[in-house]
C-alpha positions as CSV (number, residue, x, y, z in Angstrom):
1,X,-1.5,-3.2,-28.7
2,X,0.2,-6.5,-27.1
3,X,-0.6,-7.3,-23.1
4,X,1.2,-9.3,-20.9
5,X,-0.1,-7.9,-17.9
6,X,-3.1,-10.3,-17.4
7,X,-2.1,-11.2,-14.2
8,X,-2.9,-7.0,-13.3
9,X,-6.2,-8.3,-14.8
10,X,-7.4,-9.7,-18.6
11,X,-9.9,-8.2,-20.9
12,X,-13.5,-9.3,-21.0
13,X,-14.0,-12.7,-23.2
14,X,-17.0,-11.1,-26.0
15,X,-19.6,-14.1,-24.5
16,X,-18.7,-12.8,-20.9
17,X,-19.4,-9.1,-22.7
18,X,-22.3,-9.9,-24.0
19,X,-24.2,-11.8,-21.1
20,X,-23.4,-8.8,-18.9
21,X,-24.6,-6.4,-21.4
22,X,-28.1,-8.6,-21.4
23,X,-28.2,-8.6,-17.5
24,X,-27.3,-5.5,-16.9
25,X,-31.0,-5.2,-19.6
26,X,-33.5,-7.2,-18.2
27,X,-31.9,-8.3,-14.4
28,X,-32.2,-5.0,-12.8
29,X,-34.7,-5.8,-9.9
30,X,-33.3,-6.4,-6.4
31,X,-33.0,-9.9,-5.7
32,X,-33.6,-9.8,-2.1
33,X,-37.7,-8.5,-3.4
34,X,-40.6,-10.9,-3.1
35,X,-42.3,-10.2,-6.5
36,X,-41.6,-11.9,-9.3
37,X,-39.1,-9.8,-11.1
38,X,-37.1,-10.5,-8.0
39,X,-37.5,-13.6,-7.1
40,X,-36.2,-14.1,-11.4
41,X,-33.1,-12.1,-10.1
42,X,-32.8,-14.9,-7.3
43,X,-33.6,-17.4,-9.1
44,X,-30.0,-16.1,-12.1
45,X,-27.8,-15.4,-8.9
46,X,-29.0,-19.3,-7.7
47,X,-28.0,-20.5,-10.8
48,X,-24.6,-19.0,-11.5
49,X,-24.1,-20.4,-7.7
50,X,-24.9,-24.3,-9.0
51,X,-23.5,-23.3,-13.0
52,X,-20.1,-22.2,-10.7
53,X,-19.7,-25.4,-8.5
54,X,-20.4,-27.7,-11.1
55,X,-17.9,-26.7,-13.4
56,X,-15.0,-26.5,-10.6
57,X,-15.8,-29.7,-9.8
58,X,-17.1,-27.6,-5.8
59,X,-18.4,-30.4,-4.0
60,X,-22.1,-30.3,-1.6
61,X,-19.9,-30.0,1.6
62,X,-18.8,-26.4,0.4
63,X,-20.6,-23.1,0.0
64,X,-20.1,-19.9,-3.0
65,X,-20.1,-16.7,-0.8
66,X,-19.8,-13.7,-3.8
67,X,-17.6,-11.4,-2.7
68,X,-16.9,-8.1,-4.5
69,X,-13.5,-10.2,-5.7
70,X,-10.0,-11.7,-4.1
71,X,-9.1,-9.1,-1.6
72,X,-12.9,-9.2,0.0
73,X,-12.7,-13.4,-0.4
74,X,-8.8,-13.2,1.9
75,X,-10.3,-10.5,4.3
76,X,-13.4,-11.9,4.9
77,X,-12.0,-15.7,5.4
78,X,-9.3,-15.2,7.4
79,X,-10.9,-12.3,9.8
80,X,-14.1,-14.4,10.1
81,X,-12.2,-16.9,11.3
82,X,-9.5,-15.7,12.7
83,X,-10.6,-12.6,14.9
84,X,-9.0,-11.9,17.4
85,X,-6.7,-14.7,18.5
86,X,-7.0,-18.0,16.6
87,X,-3.5,-18.8,15.5
88,X,-3.0,-18.1,11.9
89,X,0.5,-18.9,9.3
90,X,1.5,-17.9,5.9
91,X,4.8,-18.2,4.0
92,X,4.9,-14.5,3.9
93,X,5.3,-14.8,0.1
94,X,1.7,-13.8,-0.6
95,X,-0.5,-10.8,-2.0
96,X,-0.8,-7.4,-0.2
97,X,-4.6,-8.5,0.6
98,X,-3.6,-11.7,2.9
99,X,-0.2,-10.7,3.9
100,X,-2.1,-7.1,5.7
101,X,-5.3,-8.4,6.4
102,X,-2.2,-10.6,9.0
103,X,-0.8,-6.8,9.8
104,X,-4.2,-6.4,10.9
105,X,-4.4,-9.6,12.9
106,X,-1.3,-8.4,14.6
107,X,-1.8,-5.1,15.7
108,X,-4.8,-6.8,18.2
109,X,-2.3,-9.2,19.8
110,X,-3.0,-11.6,17.3
111,X,1.4,-12.4,15.7
112,X,1.1,-14.8,12.9
113,X,3.8,-17.4,12.0
114,X,5.6,-16.0,9.1
115,X,7.4,-19.5,7.7
116,X,9.9,-17.0,5.0
117,X,12.5,-19.1,6.4
118,X,10.7,-22.4,4.8
119,X,10.3,-20.7,1.2
120,X,11.7,-22.9,-1.5
121,X,11.5,-21.5,-5.2
122,X,8.7,-19.5,-4.1
123,X,6.4,-21.9,-2.5
124,X,6.9,-23.7,1.3
125,X,9.0,-26.1,1.6
126,X,6.6,-29.0,3.3
127,X,9.6,-29.7,5.9
128,X,8.2,-26.5,7.8
129,X,4.6,-27.5,8.6
130,X,6.1,-29.0,11.5
131,X,6.3,-25.5,12.5
132,X,2.5,-25.1,12.7
133,X,2.2,-27.2,15.3
134,X,4.7,-26.1,18.1
135,X,3.8,-23.1,17.2
136,X,-0.3,-24.1,17.8
137,X,-2.0,-22.7,14.4
138,X,-5.0,-23.0,13.5
139,X,-4.8,-21.5,10.1
140,X,-2.2,-21.7,7.1
141,X,-2.5,-19.3,4.7
142,X,-0.6,-19.0,0.7
143,X,-1.3,-18.9,-2.7
144,X,-2.0,-21.5,-4.6
145,X,0.2,-19.6,-7.4
146,X,2.5,-16.4,-6.7
147,X,1.3,-13.1,-8.0
148,X,4.5,-12.5,-9.5
149,X,6.1,-15.5,-9.3
150,X,3.8,-18.2,-10.6
151,X,5.0,-20.4,-8.0
152,X,2.6,-23.0,-7.6
153,X,1.9,-24.5,-3.9
154,X,0.1,-27.3,-4.3
155,X,-3.3,-27.7,-2.6
156,X,-3.3,-32.1,-2.6
157,X,0.8,-32.3,-1.4
158,X,-0.1,-29.3,1.6
159,X,-2.9,-31.1,3.0
160,X,-1.6,-34.6,2.6
161,X,1.5,-33.1,4.6
162,X,-0.6,-30.6,7.4
163,X,-2.4,-34.0,7.7
164,X,0.5,-36.0,8.7
165,X,2.2,-33.3,10.9
166,X,-0.1,-30.5,12.6
167,X,-3.6,-32.0,11.5
168,X,-5.3,-29.6,14.1
169,X,-4.3,-26.6,11.1
170,X,-7.2,-25.9,8.5
171,X,-5.5,-25.1,5.1
172,X,-6.6,-21.5,3.1
173,X,-5.2,-20.7,-0.5
174,X,-5.7,-18.1,-2.1
175,X,-7.0,-19.1,-5.4
176,X,-7.0,-15.5,-8.1
177,X,-3.9,-16.2,-10.6
178,X,-5.1,-20.4,-10.1
179,X,-8.7,-20.4,-12.7
180,X,-8.6,-20.3,-15.7
181,X,-5.1,-21.2,-15.8
182,X,-4.6,-24.8,-13.9
183,X,-7.2,-27.5,-14.2
184,X,-8.1,-28.0,-10.4
185,X,-9.0,-31.5,-9.5
186,X,-11.9,-32.2,-8.0
187,X,-9.7,-33.9,-4.9
188,X,-8.5,-30.7,-3.9
189,X,-11.6,-29.4,-1.9
190,X,-11.3,-31.9,0.7
191,X,-8.4,-30.2,2.1
192,X,-9.7,-27.0,1.1
193,X,-11.3,-24.6,4.2
194,X,-11.0,-22.3,2.3
195,X,-11.1,-20.7,-1.5
196,X,-10.3,-17.1,-2.7
197,X,-11.6,-16.5,-6.7
198,X,-11.5,-13.3,-8.6
199,X,-13.4,-12.8,-12.1
200,X,-10.8,-10.4,-12.8
201,X,-8.9,-12.5,-13.5
202,X,-9.9,-14.7,-16.2
203,X,-11.7,-12.7,-18.8
204,X,-14.9,-12.1,-16.6
205,X,-16.3,-8.4,-15.0
206,X,-13.8,-6.5,-12.5
207,X,-15.9,-6.0,-8.6
208,X,-16.9,-9.3,-8.5
209,X,-15.7,-12.6,-7.3
210,X,-16.4,-15.6,-4.7
211,X,-15.3,-17.8,-1.8
212,X,-15.2,-21.3,-2.0
213,X,-15.4,-22.6,1.6
214,X,-16.0,-25.3,4.2
215,X,-19.7,-25.4,4.6
216,X,-19.3,-26.7,8.2
217,X,-17.2,-23.7,9.5
218,X,-18.7,-20.5,11.2
219,X,-16.9,-17.5,9.6
220,X,-18.1,-14.1,11.4
221,X,-18.9,-11.1,8.9
222,X,-16.7,-8.1,8.1
223,X,-20.1,-7.0,6.2
224,X,-22.9,-6.3,8.7
225,X,-26.7,-5.0,7.0
226,X,-29.3,-7.2,5.3
227,X,-28.2,-9.9,6.1
228,X,-27.6,-11.6,2.4
229,X,-25.3,-14.6,2.0
230,X,-27.0,-16.8,5.1
231,X,-25.6,-13.1,6.9
232,X,-22.2,-14.0,6.4
233,X,-21.6,-11.5,3.1
234,X,-24.4,-8.3,3.8
235,X,-25.2,-6.2,0.5
236,X,-27.3,-6.3,-2.3
237,X,-26.5,-8.7,-4.7
238,X,-25.5,-7.8,-8.2
239,X,-26.7,-10.2,-10.8
240,X,-25.2,-8.9,-14.0
241,X,-21.9,-9.3,-12.7
242,X,-22.9,-13.0,-10.9
243,X,-24.6,-14.0,-14.4
244,X,-21.1,-12.8,-15.8
245,X,-19.1,-14.3,-13.5
246,X,-20.5,-17.6,-14.4
247,X,-19.8,-17.3,-18.5
248,X,-16.4,-16.4,-17.8
249,X,-16.5,-19.8,-15.2
250,X,-17.7,-21.7,-17.7
251,X,-15.5,-20.8,-20.5
252,X,-11.8,-21.0,-19.2
253,X,-13.4,-24.3,-17.8
254,X,-14.2,-25.7,-21.2
255,X,-11.3,-24.8,-22.4
256,X,-8.3,-25.5,-19.7
257,X,-6.4,-28.4,-21.2
258,X,-6.0,-26.5,-24.3
259,X,-4.8,-23.2,-22.9
260,X,-2.7,-24.8,-20.1
261,X,-1.2,-26.0,-23.8
262,X,-1.5,-22.8,-25.0
263,X,0.4,-21.1,-22.4
264,X,3.2,-24.2,-21.7
265,X,4.2,-22.4,-25.4
266,X,4.3,-19.6,-24.1
267,X,6.2,-19.7,-21.3
268,X,8.6,-22.0,-23.1
269,X,9.4,-19.6,-26.2
270,X,9.8,-16.7,-24.4
271,X,12.2,-18.4,-22.0
272,X,14.5,-19.8,-25.3
273,X,14.1,-16.1,-26.6
274,X,16.1,-14.5,-23.6
275,X,18.4,-17.6,-22.4
276,X,19.2,-17.0,-26.3
277,X,19.6,-13.1,-26.3
278,X,21.8,-13.4,-22.1
279,X,24.2,-15.5,-24.0
280,X,24.8,-13.5,-27.5
281,X,24.6,-10.3,-25.1
282,X,28.2,-10.0,-23.2
283,X,26.4,-7.1,-20.4
284,X,22.8,-8.5,-20.5
285,X,22.9,-10.7,-17.4
286,X,18.8,-12.3,-16.9
287,X,18.5,-14.3,-13.7
288,X,15.3,-15.8,-14.2
289,X,12.9,-15.4,-10.5
290,X,10.9,-17.8,-11.8
291,X,11.5,-21.4,-11.7
292,X,11.8,-22.7,-15.3
293,X,10.2,-26.5,-16.0
294,X,7.8,-27.9,-16.7
295,X,6.1,-29.2,-14.1
296,X,2.9,-27.8,-13.3
297,X,2.9,-28.8,-9.4
298,X,5.5,-26.4,-9.1
299,X,5.2,-23.8,-11.3
300,X,2.6,-22.5,-13.8
301,X,3.6,-21.3,-16.8
302,X,1.2,-18.0,-17.0
303,X,3.8,-16.3,-14.6
304,X,7.5,-15.6,-16.1
305,X,9.3,-12.8,-13.8
306,X,13.4,-12.1,-14.6
307,X,15.8,-9.5,-13.2
308,X,18.4,-7.5,-15.9
309,X,20.9,-5.1,-13.7
310,X,21.7,-2.6,-14.0
311,X,18.6,-1.1,-16.0
312,X,15.2,-0.6,-13.4
313,X,12.1,-2.7,-14.8
314,X,10.2,0.2,-14.5
315,X,12.1,3.1,-16.5
316,X,12.5,-0.5,-19.4
317,X,8.4,-0.9,-19.1
318,X,7.9,2.5,-20.0
319,X,10.2,2.7,-22.9
320,X,7.8,-0.8,-23.9
321,X,5.1,1.6,-22.9
322,X,5.9,3.5,-26.2
323,X,6.0,0.6,-29.0
324,X,2.4,0.1,-26.8
325,X,3.6,-3.9,-25.3
326,X,2.3,-3.4,-21.6
327,X,4.1,-5.0,-18.5
328,X,4.4,-5.5,-15.4
329,X,7.1,-5.6,-12.1
330,X,5.1,-7.2,-9.9
331,X,1.6,-7.2,-7.3
332,X,-0.4,-4.1,-10.1
333,X,-1.6,-3.6,-5.8
334,X,1.5,-2.7,-4.9
335,X,2.7,-0.5,-8.0
336,X,2.1,2.6,-7.2
337,X,5.1,2.3,-4.2
338,X,8.1,2.8,-4.6
339,X,9.6,0.0,-2.6
340,X,11.5,-3.0,-4.1
341,X,9.5,-5.8,-4.1
342,X,8.9,-7.9,-0.6
343,X,8.3,-11.3,-2.7
344,X,11.5,-11.2,-5.1
345,X,13.3,-10.2,-1.8
346,X,11.8,-12.9,-0.2
347,X,13.3,-14.6,-2.1
348,X,16.4,-13.4,-1.9
349,X,16.9,-11.2,-3.8
350,X,18.6,-6.9,-2.8
351,X,16.8,-4.0,-2.7
352,X,18.6,-3.0,-6.9
353,X,18.2,-7.1,-8.1
354,X,14.4,-6.6,-7.4
355,X,14.3,-2.9,-8.9
356,X,15.8,-4.5,-12.3
357,X,12.9,-6.8,-12.8
358,X,9.9,-7.1,-14.9
359,X,7.0,-9.7,-14.4
360,X,5.2,-11.0,-17.8
361,X,2.8,-12.7,-17.6
362,X,0.2,-14.8,-20.0
363,X,-3.7,-15.4,-21.1
364,X,-5.4,-18.0,-23.4
365,X,-5.3,-14.7,-25.7
366,X,-1.7,-13.4,-26.4
367,X,0.1,-15.1,-29.3
368,X,3.9,-16.3,-29.9
369,X,4.6,-13.5,-32.1
370,X,3.6,-11.5,-29.6
371,X,6.3,-12.8,-27.8
372,X,8.8,-12.9,-30.5
373,X,8.4,-8.7,-30.7
374,X,8.1,-8.7,-27.2
375,X,11.6,-9.5,-26.9
376,X,12.9,-7.6,-30.1
377,X,11.6,-4.4,-28.3
378,X,13.1,-5.4,-24.0
379,X,16.3,-5.9,-26.2
380,X,16.2,-2.6,-27.9
381,X,15.4,-1.0,-25.1
382,X,17.9,-2.8,-22.7
383,X,20.0,-1.9,-25.1
384,X,20.1,2.1,-25.2
385,X,19.2,2.2,-21.3
386,X,22.3,0.2,-20.4
387,X,25.0,2.7,-20.5
388,X,22.9,5.2,-18.7
389,X,22.7,2.8,-15.3
390,X,26.1,1.4,-16.1
391,X,27.6,4.7,-15.1
392,X,25.2,4.8,-12.3
393,X,27.9,2.3,-11.0
394,X,25.1,-0.2,-10.2
């Protein structure tokens, strides 16, 4: 099997699975109880919290709130800060868990500001910051790494631009596709009001993530109940999942330089191979929707999105599946929708161009040999399907 859809999810690392299994056996007590095994469970949660903060350079000015994943973290921060009437803005190319949360606010009369006219290469052009001040936006929501394109919004550059052009606007970032793929320098936290993380995107378990937020900010809870985590997020905390996630964070932080180099090699091999195919095959008209540059302030090496009209991506995906090669179309959270990608349309693709695309996303587990096999089978499938789709007049 060749798995090239790591932006959707990643296989759990063996060391992480070992921690999870051990904790499932030993840490069954409710961390809210006051007897010894409950207190031990609570202590292990705090140790995990401290370990995550240490390896990600999260300062004491920020706190970690455990959630069920990135979507909940996005909802918690945006609703908890902006409901019902604090003005909020976005680029318009974010994950559905941000886009739909902002639409929820709109239903209460709090219409979000879209900066889509200022998108450049799938990122926010800093010229758009001035629009935030005139609109009175109190929060700007962006993807650190776009989940379909891999485009990077550099938090330090954006924070500097906000300080100059809209100092009353705070910055929230969806970091789900960044952790484990990009090094997070300690300096980023000073400019971030909030940042969301999901464990299953970096070889941790599903069902667990966290929100990093400025400790000075008050956040209204979305879930009410037992008042856990300072009342911000009620619910019994899953000790095994938290401990396993902390192990996954530690591993990716320790290996981040090696991982970035490896992802760069995979990315460059794929791009070069597709360019060579495109030159050699007259009917193959490849368009890269991801930026093809070696600059981690603009583009993550972990994602390559490209179009190849007239062949539809979903049809080609299933042909690859028959060869046990698994790739993505875009956001896994929207994969069942038959509409073309809103993100690809947002950067200017037509409906047909958006449908004729694939997203290849790498992890540290992938190899050059797997990239070569994908390119070979991609071309075989394309060559077989091309006459059918050409005949449809696409």
